[in-house]
N, C-alpha and C positions, 0 to 999 in steps of 0.2 A: 744656426739653431743652438740655443743655449743648452749646456749640459744640465742634467738634474743635479741637485745638491749632493756633493760628495762629502761624506762624513770623514773626519780625521780619526775618530774612534767610534766604536759601536758598543751597545749594551750586550749582555750575555745572551739575551733572547735572539737578537739579530745575528750574533756570531754563530749561535747554534743552528739557526735556520739556514744560513748561508753554507755552513759546513755539512749540513745534512745529519745533524745529531741533536742532542737535547741539552738544555741547561744542566740537568742532573748529571749527564755524562761528563760535561766540561768540569763541573765541580769535582767529580771523581778524579779526573786527570790532574787537577790541582792538588788534591789530597795525596795522591801517590807520587807526586813530583814529576809527572810526565809533561805537564804544561805549566810553565811558571805563572804564578798568579799576578795579573797586572795591577797597577796602582788603581786606587778607587778615586772617583771624582768627588766633587764637593757634596754630592748627594749620597756619598758613601756606597756607590755602586761601581762595580768593575767596569772598566772601559777597555776594549780590545782594539789594538792597532794592527797595522799591516803584518808585522813580523809574527804577532800572535796568531793571526789568521792563517799565515803560511804554515806554521807549525801544526795548527789544528787540522788543516787540510791534509797534511802528510800523515798525521796520526790516523785520520779517518781512512785514508787509502790503505795504509798498512793493516789496520784492524779489519777492513773489509776483505783483505787478502788472507786473513786468518792468523796474522802474526799476533802473538800475545802482547798484552800491554807491558809486561815486564821486559820482553824482548825488544819492543819498540823503544822503551826507555834506555835499555842497554845500547841500542843502536845510536840513539842521539848522544849518548855519553861516550861513544867510541869504544864500547866493549868488544872484546875479541871473540866472544862466544856466539855472536849473532849468526855466523855462517853455519855453525853446527845446529843452531835452532832452526834456521831456514831449511836445512837438509832434513831434519826430523819432520818439519811441517810438510815438506814436499812428499815425503814418504807417507805421512798420514793422509794427505789429500789424495794420493794415488790409491791408497787402500779404500778410502771412502768412495772414490770414483768407481773402483772395481765392484764394490758392494752395490752401488746404485745401478750399475750396468747389469749385475746379476739379478737385481730386483726387476729391472725393466724387461729382461729376457723372460723371467718367470711369469710376469703379468701377461706378456705377449703370448707365451705358450698356453697359459690358462685361458685366455680369450680364444685362441685358435682351437684348442681341444674342446672347450665349452663345457668342461666338467672338472671336478676335483682331480681327476686323473692327470690333468695338466700340471698339478703341483708336485707330482712325483718326478723323479729324475727323467730326463729325455730317454735314457736307456730303457727305462721301464715303460713309460707312456708310449714310446715309439713301437714297442712290441704289442701293445694292447689296443691302441686307438682304432685299429681296423676292425675290431670286433663289432658285431651288430649292436645297435643302441639297446640299452637295458640288459645286456647279457652280463655285464659286470655289476654285482650287487654292492651296495654301500659297505657291507661287511668285508667284501673282497678287497676294496680299496683300503679299508681300515687295516687289514692284515698286511697288505703291501707297504703301507706307511710304517707300521711297526717293524717289518722286516728291513726296510731301508735303514731304520735307526739301529737295528741290531747288526746287520751284516753289510750295510752300504748298498749302493745302486746295483752292483753285480749280483749280490745275494737276492735282491728283489727281482732282478731280471730273470734269474734262474727260477724263482718261485712263480713268475708269470706263466711258465709252462702249465702249471696246475690250472690257472684260471682260463687259459686259452682252451684247454681240453674240456673243462666244465662248461664253457660257453658254447662249445661246438658238439658236445655229446649230451643230449637231453637225458639219456638214461643215467649217466653218471651224475649230472646235476640233480636229478630227482633223488637219487640215493644220498647225495651229499646233504640235501635239505632234510631228508628223513632222519639222517644221523644227527644233524645239528639240533633238530627238535628233540630227539631222544636225549642228547647230551645236556640240553638245557633243563631237562627234568631231573638230572642228578643233583638234587638240592640237599639241604640239611635234614630233610625228612627221611632220606634213604640211608641205610646202613652201608658202610664200606664193604661189608661182607655179603651184600645182597647178590645172589647168583645172576641177576640181570646184568650186572656190571661186566661179568665175564663174557656173556653172550654179546653185549654191545661192543666190547673191545674186539672180539673176534670179527664182528661185522666191519668195524672201522679198519682193522688190519686188512681184511679182504678188499675193502674199497680202495685203500691206499695202494695195495698191490695192483689192482685193476687200473688205477690212475697212472701208476708208474709204467705199466705195460703199454697203455695207450700213448703215453708220452714217447716211449721208445719207438713205437710204430709210426708215430706222426712225423718224425724227422725234426722235431723241435730242438732236439739236442744238437743236431748238425748246425742249425741256425744259431745256436748259442755259441758254437765254436768260434764264430767270427767275433762275437762280443767278448769272449774270453781272451782272444788274441789282443784285444784292446784294453786289457785290464790295467796296464800301467797308465794309459792315457786317462781313463776314468778315475783311477785312484788319485791322479794329480788334481783333477777337477774337484775332488772332495777334500783336499787338504785343508781348506779354510774352515771346514765344519768341525766343531768340537766333537770328538769321537771318544768312545769308551769301548772296552772289550765287550764281546757278546755276553760273557758271564756277568760283567758289571751291569750291563744294560738289563739283562733278565732279572737280576736281583732288585732292580728299581722299578720294574713294570708290574703294577698290581693286577692280579686276577683273583676275583672273589670266588674261589673254588671251595665247594664243600668237601669234607673228607671223602665222600663217595666219588666226587669228581676227580680228586687227586688220585685216588686208587685206580680209577678208570684210566687216567692218563698214563700212570705207571704201567698198567697192564698193556696198553697199546704199544708203548716203547718196548716192553719185554717181548711181545709177540712179533713185532717187526724185527727185532734183533734176532729172535729165534729163527724166523723165516730166512734171514740173511745168512745165519750160520748153516742152515740146511741147504743153502744154494738157491733158494727161491728169493732172488734179490728184491727187496722192497724198494719203494721210491726213495730218491735222494731226500735227506732231511729237510732241505730247503723247499722241496716241491711237494712233500707229502707227509713227513713225520708230524704227529700231533694233530689235534682236531683242527679241521679247516686249514691245515698247513701253517698254523701260527707258531712261529719259533718261540720256544720257551714254555709253551702251554703244555707240552708233553712232560715237562719236568719243572713245575713251578717252584719246587723247593730250591 
């Protein structure tokens, strides 16, 4: 059986097709000195031979592996820095692989949980996923999301106590909803000196104290002890995330509070602090201080 016609040299289009690249890329290799430009034929077109194709194939393999064109050229020229470049590349690829794996785990957890709760840290979602459907409000998840940004997963895991209690104690949830509605009415039409602010702050303080007492009785703090023993482990898992101090974060998170609302938040903090000084311990700041337990909202300044 006769062989098909075997060319001695090929045009740039055929060379690109065989190597799995494009004529434009080959021309770029010529321009940067990575691939020597072959002689042109009588029709003034480049013709590529066996040695050209071998080099082109190696260029493509190294480029597909992530090696930069500059490093490929240095390797062909016998440069001594190629090993350091390859070491950096390997570190970069390992970092990308870790990021991809983290994304895969996050997507899997989101599908498994079936709600935005799955996008919070496993430490937080693991504490809340057993709650009855619908017992976590979207605003609750918003608050936990912000808290994770302020204080990390452990801070949000502590704050989860609040939402477990609200989800399992209808009378406390009802009062929380009434307070939230009243707080939303503290708009720019109300004076910061309005006496209703003092009354509402007292109600909020009483509510937070009741929440804290319920958390104490529920044994949730004991469950948290196990999580706190794992603090170093979870801190390590968050090392790759860009973090800032809580005060820095609070200063960058906007809350469109009216002067009346700011005064109200200040009074809530003052009353809770006063209760603490009197020995009537208020809730932990992460689980209760501030409206709806949102960190920073009690002192937006």
